[in-house]
N, C-alpha and C positions, 0 to 999 in steps of 0.2 A: 695311336692314331693322332695325327696333328689336328689343330683347329681347322686348317684348310680342308682336311678330308672329312671332318665331322659335320661341318656346316658349309658346304660348297656354294659359292655365289659366283655366277658368271655375268657377263655384260656384253651388249652390242652397242657400239657408240658411233653412229654415223654423223656426218656433218651436212647441214642443209644448204650446201653450195652447188647442188646439182641433183639430178634424178638417180635413184638407185639402179645398179646394174647387176649382172650375174655374180660379180665378185662380192658385192654386198650380200646378195642372197645366200651365197655359200657360207660366208662368215656368220650371218645371223642364224641360219639353220644348223650349222655345226655347233654354235654355242648352245642352242636349244637342245640339240641331240645329246651333247655331253652333259648338260645340266640334268636332263631327264635320267640319263644312265647313272648318275651319282645321286639321284633324288635330291637335287639342289634347286636353286632359284636362278632365273636369268633376268637381268635388269636391262632397261633401255635408257641410254644417255644420249642427249642431243648436244653435240659439240659445236655450239654456235657462237663461240667467242670472237671469231673473226667477222665483225659486223660489216666489213666492206664487201664480203662475198656471200654471207649467209642471208637467206631471205625467208620470211614467215611462210610464204606459200609453198616453198620447197620442203619446209618442215611438215606441213600438212600432207604433202605427197609421200613423205617417208612413212607416216602413220598409215596412209591408204595402202601403200604397196606392201607393208609388213603384215597388215591384217589380211590382205588378199593372199599373201604367200602362206599364211598359217602360222606366222611367228607370233607367239603370245608372251608378253613380258609380265613380270611380277611387280607389284607396287607402283608407285608414281614415277613418272619420267623426271630425270634430273636434267635440267637445262643449264649449261655452263654460264649463260648470260645472267642467270639469277644468283650466281655464287662468286662474283668478282671479289668480294671481301675475303673469301677463303684463299684465293690466289695471292691477293695483296699481303695477307698475313704470312703466307709461306715465303713470299719474296722478302718480306721484312726480316724473317728469321735468318735467311741466308745473308742478307745485308748486315745484320748484327754480328754475323760470324766473319765479316770482312771478305766475303766471297763474291760480291757483286760489284761491277764497275760500269760507269756510263761509257758507251761506245759511240763515237761521233762520226766515224768515217762512213761515207755513203757507199752504196753498192758500186757505183761508178769508180769511186776512188780506190776501193779494194780491187776491183777488176784491173784498173790501170797498174796498180802496184804489182799484182800477180803476173800480169802480162809482161811487164818490164823485167821482172825477176826471171821468168821462164825463157824470155827471149835471149838472155845471156847464157842459156844452157843449164841453169840451175833448176832444181826441183822444189816447187812449193808444196808443202804438206797439204793433203786433202782428206776429207772425211770419207767414211764408207759410201756415202751417196755421190762422191765425186766433187763436192763443193770445197773450195779452198778454205783453209783455216783462216780465221780473222787475224790480221796483223797485230803485232804487239804494242803498237803506238799508244793506244788508249789504256791498255793495262799498265803501262809504265809511266803514265802521266802523274805528276805530283798532285796532291790534293788541292793545292792552290790553283793549279791550271784547270782542274776539273770544276772547281767552284766558279771560276771565272767564266768558263764556257757555259755552264748551266745558268749563271746569272744573265748571260747574254741571250738566253733562250734558244741555244743551239739544239736542233733536233738530235735525238739520240735513242739508242736502244740500251737495254740493260743485259749485260752478259755475265756468265759464270766464269770466274777465274779457275779454269779446269785444273791446272797444275796445283794451285793452292788447295782446291777442294779435295783432290786425290791424296794430298799429304795428310789430310785429316783421317784417312782410313788407318785403322790399327793393324789391319792385315789385308788379305786379298779380298776381292769382290767377285761374287758369282751369282748365278740363279739356277733354279731347278726348271729344266725344260722337258716337256713331254711331246714335243712336236714330231712331225712326220720325217724330217730330215735329220734332226738332232734330238737325242734323248739322254737325259742324265744331268750332271752338273756342268754348267758352261761357265768358263772364266770370262769375266767382264773387263773390258779395257776402255773406259770412258775417255782416256787421253786421245784415242783415235778421232774424236769429234772436235777437238779444239775447244775454244771458248764459245759455247752455244748460247744463243739468245734465249732469255727467259721472259722478256717483256719488251714491247716496242710501242711506238706512238699509236699505231692503228689496231693493236691487239694487246690488252693489258697483261696477258699471260700467254706464253708459248705452249705448243702442244706438249713438250717435255714436262713442263711444270704442272699444267692443269691436269694431265692424265694421271700423274701419281697422286695429286691431291684428291681428285675425283674417285679414284679406285679405293683409296683409304676411307674417304667419307662414306662411300657406298658399301663398304665391307666386302669388296671384291676379293675373292680368294683364288680365282682362276682367270687369267687373262688369255683369251683365245683370239688371235688376230693374224693378219697376213705375214708371210715370210719377209716382206719388204721392211718390216719393223724389227726384225731379229736383232740387228746390230744396235739399234737405238735402245734396246733393253739395258745396255751398259750405262747409258746416261740416266735412265729411270731408276736403276738400282742404286746409283750414286746419290741421286736426289732423295730416295727413300732413306738411305743411311743418314744423310745430313739432316733430314727433317724428322727422324725417328718415326717413320711410317712402316707399317707391316709389309712384308714381302710376299707377293702372290706367287703362285705357280704359273709358269708361262707355257703356252702352247702356240707355236707359230705354224700356221697351216699353209698349204700350197696356194699359189696364186692362180686365179682363173685368167687365162691369157686370151687375147684376141687372135684373129686369123694371121696377124703379122708377128705373132709370138711375143707381143708386148703386153704389159699389165693393162687391164681395161681402164678406159677413161670415161668419166661421166658425160663427155661430149660425144661418145660413140653410141649413136641411137640404136643400132641394131641389137646391142646386148642389154639395153635398158629394159627394166621390168615392165614399164608402161608399153613400150613398143612390142614386147613379146606377148603381153596380155592382149593387146589390140590385134595381134596377128593370130590369135586363137589358142595360144599356149595356156595350159592350166597349171595350177600350183604343182600338181603331180608330175606334169611334164618337166617343170623346172627342176624338181627334185631328181628325176631320172637323169636329166641332162647334167646335173652336178654330181651324180654318183651318190646321192643321199636318199634314194628311194627306200 
């Protein structure tokens, strides 16, 4: 029996940038259910690293809604905004390996480049979410050019040189999946994502970097999250390898969709837990609605 199976630790990790909806409720309750089935622990993490969108009052609403729902977490809450040094340390380790470069192109400049390329009938590579890969300009700049631009104070993000990072792998990369649509060993292909952002001026750590650092720091053994993050696991597994972090077991669950067949949004009031509670729905009603009664 592996360490993951002997001491299972799950986590629910919402962001306080909007009110919780049925999709969040499903993920929270499923984490709690699976933790109880394995006699494990379930932790709560507040992913508030994006200070431009996250607000303290919304964090309080998260606690209120989770308590009402019947979600009980173990231990203290980890708030990302209190652990920026952890992410900076991980980023420095990647920098020391020569895997990070400053990216100076703006979104508008990238969009113009891609549009011009595709207007000529050529195909620009895109990631699994449909976003275009970042152009190679900054990756191929000389160190002298980079230093000059940085000295001028040019705004930039920090990106992972994906091709160079993948070359550091001694063999293949995969993860263990127990999800509803895929089960078994899944091959990871981080190259699909291009040179992902790991830090930018308005957020000192990206989701990709902070999530693997947080999961390791909290001893998370089972990552249970939505199917929309299935492909992103390839990036997370690569970062775990590069940073010598433990590998959790992954379980990507179905998404709760709205009437239009799309993933629920925090702006959709009718599926918000607050709106449902005010309409007279009980936690038991929510569980039945989600198929978790």
